N, C-alpha and C positions, 0 to 999 in steps of 0.2 A: 790309526795308532795316536795315543795321547801326546801332547805337546810335553816335552821334558819339564819345562817350567812348571807346567800344572802338576806333574808327578810330584815335583819338589814340594809345591804348595801343600799338596796331599799329605805328604809324609811329616811335613812339619806340623800340619794340624793335628794329625795322630799323635805325633810326639809330645805335643803340647797338651793333648786331652790326656795322654797317659800320666804325664808328669802331674797334672792337677788332680787325677784320679789318685794317684801314689801320695801326694801330699795331703789329700783329704782323708784317706784311710789312715794315714800316719797319725793324724790329728785326732781321729776318732779312737783308735785302737792303742796309740802310744807306742807303736813298735814298728820298726822299719820294714817296708816292702818295696824297696827300689827295683828288686828283680821283675816286679810286674810291669814296668814300664818297657823293657826290652820285649817282654812276651807279648804285649800289646802290639808292638809295631811288626814283629815277625810272623804272626799268625792272623790269617785273613778275617777269621770269625772275630778275634780280638780286636782288628782295626776296625771292624763294623761297630763293635761294641764301644770303642773309643770316640767314634765320630758321634755316635748317640750321646756319649757322656759329656761331649764338648757341647751338646745343645741342652742337656739335661742339667749339667752343673749349675749355671746361673740361676736356675728354678729353685735348686736346693738351698744355694747360697742365700738368695733373696728371702726365703721362708725362714731360714734359720735367723737371719737379722731380725725378722718380724718377731720371732720367738724368743729373741734375746740369748740365742745359743751360742752366738760368736762374740759376744761383749767381753772384754777383759774381766777377769774375776766373776764371770756370769755363772749361770746354773750348770752343775756337772751333766755331762751326757749320760742317758740311760743306754747301756750296752748290752744288747742281746745278739750274740754272735750268731745264732741260729737263724733269728730274724732277720738282721741285716744282711747276711749272705743271700738269704732267699730273695729279698729285694733287689740288692744288687744285680744278682744273676739273670732275673727277669726283666728288671727295668732297662737295664743297658742293651736288651735286644729290641727294645721299642723306640721307633722313629716318630711315631704320631705325636705331634704337639699336645693335643688335649690328653691323651693318656700320659704323656710324660708329666704333665702337671698332677695327675691323680698319683703317680708312682713318687713325685717329689714330696707331696703332701703326706704320703704314707711313711716316706723314710723319716721326713723330719718329727712327725708324730711318735715314731718308735724311739727316736733319739731324745725327746722332751720329756723330761721327768714329771713334768706337770699336766701332761696330756694323758688320756685314758688309755690303759695298755691295749697295744694293737694285737689283734687276733691273727695268728699266721693263716688263717683261712682267707683273710683280706688279699694275701698275696695271689692266691688261686683265683679269686674274684676278679682282681685287675686283670690278670693274665688273660682270663676268658671274656673280657669286655672289648668290643669293637669301637671305633670312635662315634658311631651313631648311637651305641648304647650309652656311652658317656654323656653325649647330649640330652639323651632321654632323661638321665639321672639328674643332670644338673638342672632341667627344667622343672622336673617334680621337687628337687631339693628347694630352689629358689621360691617355689610357690610355697612350700611348707614354712620356710623361714619367714616369709612375709606374713603369715598368720599366727605361727608359735612365738615368734621372736627369738628364735634360735634354739629352742629346746627341742627334745625328741617327742614328736608328736605324730600320730597317724592321722592324717588329713586326706580326704579324697579330691581327686582331681579328674576333670573330665577330659575324654580323649579328643574331642574337637578342640579345647583350648590348648592342649599339649602340642596337637599337630600345628595349630597357628603359631605357636612361639618357637617350635624347632622346625618348621619348615618340612616335616616327613610327610611322605605319603601315607595313605591308610595301610597298605600293605607293609611297607617297610616299618611302620610304627608297630603293627602287630608282631613281626618278627623279632623286633628288639623287646617289645614287652614279654614275650615268650622265654627269651634268654634271660631277662633280668627276673622273671618270676622263678626260672630254674635255679637261678643262684640265690634266690631266698630274698632279693632286695625289694621286690614290689609285690603286690598281690591285688587282686580283683576286689573292688568295694562289695562289702555284704550290708544289706540293710533289711530290717525287719518289716513286714507288710502283713495287713490284715486280710484275712481271707474267709469267705463264708463256709462253715462247716455244714455237712448234712443236717436236714431238718430234724428238730428234736420235739416232736409234737407239734404244737402250732407256733413254736418259736424258732427263730434262726439263730443258730449259735455262732459266734465269733472266733475264730483261730487266728493263729499267727504262722508265718513261715518265713524263711530265709530267703531273700533274692539274690542271687549272684549276678552282679552287672557287667562280668567278662571284662572285655576290652574297653567298654564304654566308660566305665570310672575305675580309676586305679588308686592305689596308695602306696607310699613307701612304707615298707615293714620296719620294724624297730632296727633289725639288723641292718636295713638300708640307710636308715638315719645314722646308725652307728658308724658304718662304713664311710658314709660321705663326711661325718664330723672327722673321723681318723684320718681321711685324705685331705682335710684342711680346704674342702672345696670352697672355691669363690663363687657366690650366688651370681648368676647370669648364663646366659645361653650362647653358644657359638653360633656364629651366622650359619645358614644353611650352605652346604657344600654341593 
């Protein structure tokens, strides 16, 4: 049985999370949602969401400050109820720190009128990512930024380099790459190679073919770059877990 004092602390934390959530939504939507606070505490699932919100909120607040969205007289917020609702519903179910970072970036991009419009498909993409997938994406994104200077570019990266930077085993890397390819975020690198065509008289004809490098060399797709930009990803790779 839990110590009563611990139960009190947990209830107080959830209440704090619920109130910060209500205050935040009130600020965004400009309408009262006080009834949500009681609902967060009464329902077990909502309590779980509230605890995740307590960890997620500082990430959102920090990014909003960086984007000057909380400054007095600052930029007006871009409000898309359908998009914001989808982000809140999924993000408050996430407890992983790295994935919460992606959700925070996506939310702030959705609110920032100066940011590119956030695709609703990005919500499904973050939902379908594992923490390992996020690490692999971060590794590819950081490498591309180092070469492209922050622009959208399709630049190949070698599997050996990726595994070294992320600490992933070969099998784990391939499984993660399969999922990211399924989501349209990465693709295997294709190159053109010369091949010898059948003899034509006394001459050897030269032809060209496309070589698919599979797992050995991969690239972020344009969708992958747009997704990482929308998530406001910070270049760098998490330490291996």
